[in-house]
N, C-alpha and C positions, 0 to 999 in steps of 0.2 A: 919351798914347796907351796906355801900359802900364796906367794906372788904368782906362781904358775897357775894355780887354781883361779885366782882373781883375774888374771889376764885371759885365761880360757873362757871364763864366764862372761867377761866383757865382750870378747870376740863373738861368742855365741849369741849374745843379746843383739849385738850390732848386725849380725848376719840375718837374724830372724826379722828385723824391722826393715832391712834393705829391700826385699821384694815389694813390700807395701809402698815404700817411698818411690820405687821405680814405677810401680803401677800407676801411682797418682800422677806422675809426670808424662806417662805415655798415653793416658786416656783423655787428655785435653782435646777439646774440639778445635779444629783449625779455624782461623779467623775467616769471616765471610769475605769473599772476593767480589770485586766489582764485576758487573755484568759485562759480557763480551759483545753483546748485541743489544741495540735499542730499536724499538718499533714505534711508529706513530699509529695510534689506535683510536677508533671512534667508539665512544660509549653509548650504547643504544638507550639506556635509562636516562642519562643526563643530557644526551644529545650534544656532547662536547668531546673534543679530542684530548688525548693525554699521551704521555710517553710511558711505555712499559718496557721491562727488561725481558719478558717472555713473549713468544709469538702469540698474538691474539687467537682466541679459540674460535672466532667466527660466529659466536652466539651473542654473548654479552658485549664482547669487544670485537670489532672488525678492523682488519688491517687497512690503513689508508696508504695507497701507493703500493709499489711492488718490492721495495728495498728495505733492508735493515741498515742501521747506522752504527758505526764503531764507537761513537761517543754520544752522551746525552745532549751535549751542545749541538752536535750535527742534527740530531733528531728534532730538537726544538726549532732550529732554523728551518728545517724542512716542513715542520708542522705549520709554521706561519705562512708558507707558500701555498699550501693546499687550500683550494676554495671551500671544500667541505668542512674545513676546520675554522673558518672565519664566521664568527657569530654576529 
């Protein structure tokens, strides 16, 4: 009888901590993902071009060209070709 009570008590304690352990594993934030689009943008303050992963707002950053690029390397190559980005 004592074994049964001990087993039941151990099972109850394990079951009571299980939801907390499960909650801890399900609330993790996903890892940040790489940007899917890159833009060449002209910064009005610094008067220089830069590569950004969000479409420029048209105020502090203005888009150079009409395209977005699938990789940062492609955007960098394009930035070097734009006359407005050469200082």
